[in-house]
N, C-alpha and C positions, 0 to 999 in steps of 0.2 A: 470484038469480043473474044476472038480466038486467042489473041495475045494475052488478054487478062486471064483467061482460063489456064493457059500454059504456065503463066507466072504463079497463079494460086496453086496449081497442081504441084509445081516444083517446090514451093514452100511447104505445102502440106505433106508431101512425100518425104521430105527431109526431117520431119518431126517424129518423135516417138509416140505421139498420141494415137495414130492409127493402130499400132501394135498393142497399146494398152487397151484400146477399145475391143480388139479381137480377143485378147486374153480375158477381159472382163466378161464378155459375152459367153465364152466357154465356161468360165468358172460359175457364173450365175445360172447357166442352164444345168450344169452339174448339180449345183445347190438345189435347184428346183426338183431334179430327179431324186436327190437324197432325202428331201423333206416331204415328198408327196407319194402316196401309195396308189393314187388314182391314175392308172395308165391311160385311160381315155382322155381325161382332162389334160394330162401332160402332153399327149400327142396333139390335141386340139389347139393348145396354146403354144405348141412348139417348145416345150419345156420352159414356158414363161417368157419366151423370146419376144412375143408381142407386147409384153410389159417392159422387158429389160431394154430392148433396142431404143425406144424413144428416150429413156433416161440416159443411156450411154451417149446418144447423139446430142442431147442438150449439153452434157458435160464436155464433149468433144468440140461442139460448135462454139460454145461460150469461151472455152479455153483458147481456141484458135484466134478469135477476135481479141481476147484479153491480152494475148502475147504480143499482138501488133502494137498495143499501147505500152505494154510493159517494157518491150525492147526498142520502142520508138521507131519501128519500121514503118508505122503508119504515116510518119512525117514525109518520107520519100514518096509513099503512095499518094498522099494528099496533094503534093506539089508537082509531081511528075506525071500523074495520070491525066490523060486528055478527057476522060469521061469517068467521073467518080462513081456514078451509078453503075456503070458496067463493072467496075472493080468490086463494088459491094455485092452486086449480083453474082459475080464469078465466085466469090467466097461462099455464098449460099449454095451455088450449084455444086461445087466441089464437095462440100460437107454433105449435101443431100445424096450425091452419088455414092459417097462412102457409106451412107445409111442403106442404100440399095444393096451394096456389097454385103453389109451385115445381114440383111434379110436373106440373101441367097446362102450365106454361110450358116445362118440359123436353120435353114431347110436341110442342108447337108448334115449338120450336127444332130438334128432331130432324127434323121434316119440312122445315124451311127449310135446315138444314145438310146434309141429304142431297144436295141439288142441287149444293152447293159441294164437299164432300169425298168423297162416294161416287160421284156422277156416274153414269157408264155401267156401273160395276161391278155394280150391281143395278138392274134396271129396276123401274118401278112395278108392272108385271105380276107380277114375282117377289115384290115386297114384299107385295102384296095377294092373292097366290095362294091363296085359299081358306082352309079351316080349318088352323090350325097355321102360318099364314104368318108371315114375319119380323116384320111390323108388328104382328100380333096378339100374338105372343110379347113384343114390346117393350112393348106397352100393359099386358099382364098383369104383366110385371116391374115396371113403374111402379106398378101397383095394389098389388103385394106390398110395394113400397117405402113406400106410404102406411100399410100395416099396421105395418111396421117403424118408422116415424116415431113411433108411440105409445111404443115402447120407447126411442127416441132422446131424445125431448123430456123424458120423466120422468127418464132417466138424466142428461141435461145439467143439469137443475135440482138433482138430488141431488148431482152432482159439485161444482158450484160452491158448494154449501152445506157440503160436506166440505172441499174443497181451499181455497176462498176466494180463489183466484188465477186470474183468467180465462185468462191466457196458458197456465197449466199445464193447465187443462181443455181448451183448444183443442189443445194438444200431445198430451194423452191421446186426444182424439178422432181425431187424425191417425193415431196408433199403432193404435187400434182399427180404423179404416177400412182401413188398408193391411195390417196384420199380424194382426188379430184372428182371422179365419177360419183362416189358416194355423197360428197358434199353437194354436188349438183342435184342429185336425186332428192336429198333432204330439203334443199332450197325450193325446188319445184313443189314438193308436197306441202311444205310449210306455208308457202304463198301461192296456193292453188288458184286463187283468183287472177293471178298474173302469170299463170303457167304458159300461156301462149307467147308471152314475151321472154320469160325466164328460160324456156327450153332452148333458146338461141344463145345461151351463155357459153363462153369458150370451153369451160370444163366439161360440158356435155359432149363435146366433139371427141373426147377420149373413147367413147363407146363405139366409134366407127370400126375399131379393130376387131370387134366381135359381132356387131349388129348386122353387117352385110351377109353373114352366114347364119344368123340366128334371129328370126323375126320377133322372138320374145323380148329382145332388148328395146324394141320400139315402145313398149309399155313403160320403160324406164326413161328413155331419152325423150319420148313424146314427139319424135321426128321420124318421118319416113326415110327410107334409104336415100332417096334423091335429095331430100332436105338436109340430111346430115352430111352428105358429100358436098352440097352447095355451101353449107356452113363452114366446112373445113377449108374449101377453096376461098371463100369470102374472108375468113380470118387470116389466111395465108397472105392475101393481097394487102389486107389492113396492116398486119405486122410488118410486111415488107416495106410499105410506105412510111410507117412510123419509124421503123429501124433505120431506113436510109436517111430520113430527115434528122434523126439524132446523130447518126454517123457523120453527116455533112456538117452539123453545127457543133459537134463536140470539139473542144479545144485540144490541141496536141502539144 
């Protein structure tokens, strides 16, 4: 597995995609700061990073796999790899670790952008004010985002193998990021008689990024914290298995 990880890291580090992801996160967080006057909401969401990071990672993940087919490098991988599953898993791990780096970068940028956009709305004393402080909640939201990224990365790989058009996958990711949770809530309300089943739909898992620090979201997701974490892990494994099967069977 170490050889597969080294190979995938080498290929990933030689691309411009990681830089584009960093730049996109910075610009989107600045955009959030420019378009919102609610300092508390900006800090809790890390200037929208809990929403932007999953979208960026879908674009990065799907692009990485798409380029393997576009430049036909997957042919060498397919026929020279001793274990195709390890190669596929290594790709997922590298993209996920990149997502983790984005999370830590978002935390750093949040602290820097606070002085520019939040200013005197919230003092550092208020932000750091003991247990349950705004900064503590923001950090926990970012940690929840790290859990959610497992779901996102496996879904991105699965989608590009199904759709085979990177632009379409990015469009789907934007729709999921902006409308997924709202659509899930409307679905559960409309078919309330089947709420116990519908609450496990994959779009509902988006709420993990905020629910773990705000119990009010359980009324929207209809899942406990333990259940929503279980759902995210379960869908991660499902998408991993489906994605690998598609990867193994897709013609090159």
